[in-house]
C-alpha positions as CSV (number, residue, x, y, z in Angstrom):
1,M,118.9,-3.8,-104.0
2,I,122.3,-2.9,-105.0
3,T,124.7,-3.5,-102.5
4,E,128.2,-2.7,-104.4
5,F,128.9,0.0,-107.1
6,L,132.5,0.2,-108.5
7,V,133.0,3.2,-110.8
8,E,136.2,3.6,-113.2
9,G,137.2,6.6,-115.1
10,F,134.1,8.7,-115.0
11,K,134.3,12.5,-114.0
12,S,136.3,12.6,-110.9
13,L,136.0,9.1,-109.9
14,D,139.0,7.4,-110.6
15,R,138.4,4.0,-109.2
16,E,135.9,4.1,-106.2
17,S,133.5,1.7,-104.8
18,I,130.6,1.8,-102.4
19,Q,128.7,-0.1,-100.4
20,L,125.2,0.7,-100.0
21,G,122.2,0.4,-97.5
22,R,118.4,1.0,-97.9
23,V,119.0,4.9,-96.8
24,N,122.3,6.1,-98.1
25,C,123.8,9.9,-97.8
26,L,126.4,11.7,-98.9
27,I,128.3,14.6,-97.4
28,G,130.8,16.6,-98.8
29,A,132.1,20.3,-99.8
30,N,130.6,21.6,-103.2
31,G,132.4,20.0,-106.2
32,S,133.8,17.0,-104.4
33,G,132.1,14.2,-106.7
34,K,128.7,13.5,-105.1
35,S,126.5,14.0,-107.7
36,N,128.8,12.1,-109.9
37,I,128.5,9.1,-107.9
38,I,124.6,9.5,-108.6
39,E,125.1,10.0,-112.0
40,A,127.5,7.4,-112.6
41,L,124.7,4.8,-111.8
42,G,122.3,6.5,-114.0
43,V,124.5,5.8,-116.6
44,L,124.7,2.1,-115.6
45,G,120.7,2.5,-115.7
46,A,121.1,3.5,-119.6
47,A,123.5,0.9,-120.5
48,A,121.5,-1.8,-119.0
49,S,118.3,-0.3,-121.2
50,G,120.5,-0.7,-124.4
51,T,121.4,2.7,-125.2
52,V,123.8,5.3,-123.8
53,D,123.0,8.8,-125.5
54,A,121.8,11.7,-124.2
55,T,118.3,11.4,-124.8
56,S,118.7,7.8,-122.1
57,L,120.4,9.9,-119.7
58,F,118.5,12.7,-119.6
59,R,115.2,10.8,-119.2
60,R,117.4,9.4,-115.8
61,G,118.1,12.8,-114.6
62,V,121.7,12.7,-115.6
63,R,123.2,15.7,-117.2
64,P,124.2,14.6,-120.9
65,G,127.6,15.4,-121.3
66,T,130.7,15.1,-124.1
67,P,133.3,12.0,-123.8
68,R,135.9,15.1,-122.9
69,L,133.5,15.6,-119.8
70,Y,132.5,12.2,-118.9
71,K,136.0,10.7,-119.0
72,S,138.1,11.4,-115.7
73,S,140.9,13.6,-116.8
74,F,143.9,13.5,-114.3
75,K,147.0,15.7,-114.6
76,T,148.4,12.7,-113.2
77,E,146.8,9.9,-114.7
78,R,146.5,8.6,-118.4
79,T,142.8,9.1,-119.5
80,R,140.9,5.9,-119.6
81,S,140.1,4.6,-122.8
82,A,136.4,3.4,-121.6
83,I,134.3,4.3,-118.3
84,L,133.5,0.9,-116.2
85,L,130.8,0.4,-114.2
86,E,129.3,-2.3,-111.9
87,A,126.9,-2.8,-109.7
88,K,126.1,-6.1,-107.4
89,S,122.5,-7.0,-106.1
90,L,121.9,-8.5,-102.6
91,D,121.0,-11.8,-104.1
92,G,123.9,-12.4,-105.9
93,A,123.7,-10.8,-109.4
94,L,125.8,-8.4,-111.2
95,Y,125.7,-6.3,-114.0
96,R,129.0,-5.1,-115.6
97,A,129.4,-2.1,-118.6
98,S,132.7,-0.8,-120.2
99,L,131.5,2.1,-122.4
100,L,133.7,3.6,-125.1
101,N,133.6,7.1,-126.9
102,P,136.5,8.4,-128.6
103,L,137.4,12.3,-127.4
104,E,137.4,13.5,-131.1
105,E,134.9,13.3,-133.2
106,P,132.4,11.3,-130.6
107,K,129.5,9.4,-131.8
108,P,126.0,10.2,-129.9
109,A,125.7,7.1,-128.5
110,W,128.2,5.4,-126.9
111,S,129.7,1.6,-127.6
112,F,130.2,-1.3,-125.6
113,K,133.6,-2.3,-125.0
114,T,132.6,-5.3,-122.5
115,E,129.4,-6.2,-121.0
116,T,128.7,-8.9,-118.3
117,L,125.8,-10.5,-116.4
118,T,126.2,-12.6,-113.8
119,E,124.1,-14.7,-110.5
120,G,126.7,-15.9,-108.3
121,E,129.4,-17.9,-110.4
122,I,126.9,-18.5,-113.2
123,E,127.4,-16.5,-115.9
124,V,124.1,-15.2,-118.0
125,F,125.9,-13.5,-121.0
126,S,129.2,-11.6,-121.8
127,R,130.5,-9.8,-124.4
128,G,134.2,-8.5,-124.6
129,V,136.4,-6.9,-127.6
130,R,136.9,-10.3,-129.2
131,T,133.1,-11.2,-129.2
132,T,131.4,-10.5,-132.7
133,N,128.0,-10.5,-133.5
134,G,126.9,-9.2,-137.3
135,N,123.4,-8.7,-136.1
136,L,123.6,-6.2,-133.4
137,S,125.6,-2.5,-133.2
138,S,128.3,-2.2,-131.1
139,E,126.3,0.6,-129.4
140,A,122.9,-1.6,-128.4
141,G,123.5,-3.4,-125.2
142,Y,123.1,-7.0,-124.8
143,A,121.3,-6.9,-121.3
144,A,118.2,-5.1,-123.0
145,L,117.5,-8.1,-125.4
146,K,118.5,-10.8,-122.6
147,A,116.2,-9.6,-120.0
148,V,113.1,-10.9,-121.8
149,E,114.9,-14.5,-121.7
150,L,115.1,-14.2,-118.1
151,E,112.7,-15.4,-115.3
152,P,111.4,-12.1,-113.8
153,D,111.9,-13.1,-110.5
154,S,115.6,-14.0,-111.2
155,P,118.4,-12.0,-109.4
156,A,119.4,-11.2,-112.9
157,A,116.1,-10.0,-114.2
158,R,115.8,-8.3,-110.7
159,I,119.1,-6.3,-111.1
160,L,118.5,-5.2,-114.7
161,T,115.0,-3.9,-114.1
162,A,116.1,-1.8,-111.3
163,L,118.8,-0.3,-112.9
164,Q,116.9,0.3,-116.2
165,N,114.2,2.1,-113.6
166,Y,116.4,4.1,-111.4
167,R,115.8,7.8,-111.7
168,I,117.7,10.9,-110.1
169,Y,115.2,13.9,-108.7
170,S,116.3,17.2,-108.4
171,P,112.9,19.0,-107.4
172,N,112.2,22.6,-107.2
173,T,109.7,25.1,-106.1
174,P,108.0,26.2,-109.8
175,A,107.7,22.7,-111.0
176,L,106.1,21.4,-107.5
177,R,103.8,24.7,-107.8
178,S,103.1,23.8,-111.0
179,T,103.6,27.2,-112.6
180,V,106.5,25.7,-115.0
181,P,106.2,22.5,-117.2
182,D,108.2,19.3,-115.9
183,T,110.5,18.5,-118.6
184,Q,111.1,15.4,-117.2
185,M,107.9,13.7,-116.4
186,Q,107.8,10.4,-114.6
187,E,105.7,7.9,-113.2
188,P,104.6,8.8,-110.8
189,V,106.3,12.6,-110.5
190,G,108.4,14.4,-112.5
191,L,112.2,14.7,-111.8
192,S,111.6,17.8,-111.4
193,G,108.9,17.8,-109.4
194,G,105.8,17.9,-111.3
195,G,102.6,16.0,-111.3
196,L,102.9,16.3,-108.0
197,A,99.1,16.7,-106.9
198,D,98.3,13.7,-109.3
199,A,100.6,11.2,-107.6
200,V,98.9,12.4,-104.3
201,S,95.8,12.0,-105.7
202,V,96.7,8.3,-106.7
203,L,98.2,7.3,-103.3
204,L,95.3,8.8,-101.2
205,K,92.7,6.4,-103.8
206,H,95.2,3.4,-103.8
207,G,97.2,3.2,-101.1
208,G,96.6,0.3,-98.6
209,D,96.8,1.3,-94.5
210,A,100.2,1.4,-94.0
211,V,100.7,3.7,-97.2
212,T,98.0,5.9,-95.8
213,D,99.2,6.1,-91.9
214,A,102.7,7.3,-93.2
215,F,101.5,9.7,-95.5
216,E,99.3,10.7,-92.6
217,E,102.8,10.8,-90.7
218,A,104.3,13.1,-93.3
219,L,101.3,15.6,-93.2
220,D,101.8,15.5,-89.0
221,L,105.6,17.1,-89.5
222,I,104.0,20.5,-91.1
223,D,102.2,22.0,-88.0
224,W,99.8,24.6,-89.8
225,I,98.2,21.6,-92.2
226,E,95.0,20.3,-91.2
227,D,94.1,18.4,-93.8
228,V,95.4,18.0,-97.9
229,A,93.2,16.8,-100.5
230,V,93.1,17.2,-104.5
231,T,90.8,19.1,-106.4
232,E,90.5,19.5,-110.3
233,S,88.7,23.0,-109.9
234,P,90.5,25.0,-107.7
235,G,88.5,28.4,-109.3
236,G,87.5,30.6,-106.2
237,I,90.7,29.5,-104.0
238,S,93.6,31.1,-106.5
239,S,93.6,33.4,-109.3
240,S,92.8,32.5,-112.6
241,A,95.9,34.0,-113.4
242,V,98.2,31.1,-111.9
243,P,99.1,28.4,-114.3
244,R,97.9,25.2,-113.0
245,G,97.3,21.4,-114.5
246,K,94.5,19.3,-114.4
247,F,94.8,18.6,-110.3
248,S,95.8,21.2,-107.8
249,L,96.4,20.1,-104.1
250,K,94.6,21.8,-101.4
251,F,95.4,22.5,-98.2
252,T,93.4,23.2,-94.7
253,D,95.5,25.2,-92.4
254,R,94.2,24.6,-89.3
255,F,94.8,28.3,-87.7
256,M,93.0,30.1,-90.5
257,R,89.0,30.8,-90.2
258,T,86.8,28.1,-91.4
259,S,85.6,30.5,-94.5
260,R,88.9,31.3,-95.5
261,N,91.6,28.5,-94.4
262,V,92.1,26.8,-97.5
263,L,95.4,26.9,-99.9
264,T,96.2,25.6,-102.9
265,G,100.1,24.2,-103.8
266,Y,100.8,27.8,-105.2
267,E,99.8,29.3,-102.1
268,A,101.3,27.0,-99.6
269,S,104.7,27.4,-97.8
270,E,107.5,25.4,-100.2
271,G,108.5,23.4,-97.4
272,A,105.3,21.5,-97.0
273,L,105.5,21.0,-100.9
274,Y,109.1,19.4,-100.7
275,V,108.0,17.0,-97.7
276,L,104.5,15.5,-99.5
277,F,106.9,14.9,-102.7
278,Y,109.3,12.9,-100.9
279,A,106.9,11.1,-98.9
280,V,105.2,10.2,-102.7
281,L,108.5,9.2,-103.7
282,C,109.0,6.9,-100.8
283,L,105.6,5.5,-101.0
284,S,104.3,5.3,-104.6
285,P,103.9,1.7,-105.8
286,Y,105.1,3.2,-109.0
287,S,108.4,5.0,-108.0
288,P,111.8,3.4,-108.8
289,S,113.0,0.6,-106.9
290,I,116.4,2.3,-106.7
291,I,115.7,6.5,-106.3
292,A,118.4,9.4,-105.9
293,V,117.9,12.7,-104.9
294,D,120.1,15.2,-105.3
295,N,120.2,18.0,-102.4
296,L,117.5,16.5,-100.3
297,D,117.7,19.1,-97.9
298,Q,116.9,22.3,-99.9
299,A,113.8,24.8,-98.6
300,I,113.3,22.8,-95.5
301,N,113.8,24.0,-92.1
302,P,116.8,22.5,-90.3
303,R,114.7,20.9,-87.9
304,L,112.0,19.6,-90.1
305,I,114.8,17.9,-92.5
306,Q,116.0,16.1,-89.4
307,R,112.2,14.9,-88.6
308,V,111.6,14.2,-92.7
309,V,115.3,12.4,-92.7
310,A,114.4,10.4,-89.7
311,R,111.3,8.8,-91.1
312,L,112.7,8.0,-94.6
313,P,113.2,4.0,-93.7
314,R,110.0,3.6,-92.3
315,W,108.2,5.6,-95.5
316,L,110.8,3.0,-97.9
317,N,109.1,-0.2,-95.6
318,A,105.8,1.7,-96.3
319,S,105.5,1.2,-99.4
320,G,105.7,-2.9,-99.7
321,V,108.4,-2.5,-102.5
322,D,112.0,-3.4,-102.0
323,R,113.2,0.0,-102.4
324,Q,116.2,1.4,-101.7
325,L,117.2,5.4,-101.7
326,I,120.5,7.0,-101.9
327,F,121.0,11.0,-101.8
328,T,123.2,14.2,-101.2
329,A,122.8,16.7,-98.3
330,H,124.6,19.7,-97.5
331,N,122.6,21.0,-94.3
332,P,124.1,19.4,-91.2
333,A,120.9,18.7,-89.6
334,V,120.4,15.8,-92.2
335,L,122.8,14.0,-90.0
336,D,120.5,14.0,-86.9
337,G,118.1,12.1,-88.5
338,L,120.1,9.3,-89.3
339,D,120.5,6.2,-86.9
340,L,123.8,4.9,-87.7
341,T,123.5,2.2,-85.7
342,D,121.0,0.7,-88.0
343,D,123.1,-1.0,-90.6
344,A,120.5,-0.6,-93.5
345,V,121.1,3.6,-92.8
346,R,124.5,4.5,-94.2
347,L,126.3,7.9,-94.2
348,F,129.4,8.5,-96.6
349,A,131.8,11.3,-96.8
350,V,132.9,12.4,-100.1
351,D,136.1,14.6,-100.4
352,R,138.5,15.2,-103.1
353,D,142.3,13.7,-102.5
354,N,145.2,15.9,-103.3
355,T,145.1,14.8,-107.2
356,G,141.4,15.7,-107.7
357,Q,140.1,12.5,-107.3
358,T,137.2,11.4,-105.6
359,T,137.0,9.2,-102.2
360,I,134.2,7.7,-100.2
361,R,134.5,6.7,-96.8
362,R,131.7,5.6,-95.1
363,I,131.5,6.9,-91.6
364,L,130.6,4.1,-89.2
365,P,129.6,4.2,-85.5
366,T,132.7,3.6,-84.5
367,P,133.4,3.9,-80.0
368,E,134.7,7.6,-80.6
369,I,131.8,8.6,-82.4
370,Q,129.4,7.0,-80.3
371,E,131.2,8.7,-77.4
372,L,131.0,12.4,-78.9
373,N,127.7,12.0,-79.8
374,K,126.5,11.5,-76.4
375,E,127.6,15.1,-75.9
376,Y,127.4,16.6,-79.4
377,P,124.9,15.6,-82.2
378,L,126.3,14.6,-85.5
379,S,125.7,17.8,-87.3
380,R,127.9,19.5,-84.6
381,L,130.8,17.0,-85.3
382,W,130.6,17.4,-89.0
383,M,130.9,21.0,-88.8
384,T,133.8,20.6,-86.2
385,G,135.4,18.5,-88.7
386,H,135.3,15.4,-86.7
387,L,133.7,13.3,-89.5
388,G,135.6,14.8,-92.8
389,A,133.7,15.4,-95.9
390,V,133.9,19.7,-95.0
391,P,135.4,22.0,-98.0
392,D,139.1,23.8,-96.9
393,V,138.2,27.3,-97.3
């Protein structure tokens, strides 16, 4: 698990660090830099895999961009030549990379200025501006090469694997319904939500008791659902004109007549699809150990998203994998699902100061906030400005 992430010179982040827990919620105004934070971690994941270019970034859900868009460019600050990114893990490993690419005539792939991997006080490897290796291009990362020499269960190997597999998910309704292809298909689900039926099928077949119970808990959040199954031939249920993949979700509606109470993912409410998507993402053994979701709250009713967020820690634990979640949100109801007295659940206010630089502040359950929270929910405290991270409109 990543416990600290440092960013320097990336987009609106001049120099900021964030202390992460198991479940991490980023709130703030539109354009405050929430997505920049999770994308910066994606850039470090690409570096850990050995190449930072448009293809490697796109595969991780990062919006590819030129150095002019990636490098911080504040009126009050000199533009840094390199972007510095650093992650520390709970078991003491650290991976750091600084990346170069000229503003004028940029190259397809970024070059590594420096790169370091450590376990506590032990340096596993390090490269710097004076390091020379005639057999290795400056655009190739050492970490990906060194990873094969590490013990698989060592802290250094674990942090590299976690970063390499990191993904940013931005589900949308057409992809969840399988009416449009997902251009970023991954295991267990695509970054836009494609392949949801296939992922549910695998989970239902191979999930253990804890996973099955947690998945049933997710279904219980949707009051009209009596059962969910996966079928290869939804003929007679939905129109033949509806595009579909190999598998289709089949929902049974508890309130409709038995002969006419079956719906596919195309006809079902989009909120149900998003809930299933988040449950699968947390529970599947094939999901990354570090997951980011941009706009977790979209298309879900306020009360429902509150219940979903409240269950995220249990779903992550039920997977049996040491898994971590980072997500952005705009709906105040999300906050009412967060138990801030649990140190593993963390809320961060993301703002931009008067120079345009993104700032990150953890919102702790201070005595003042706890006293206010007795009378008002966190959602109300956010709306009234007590937590910060609200737009100046």
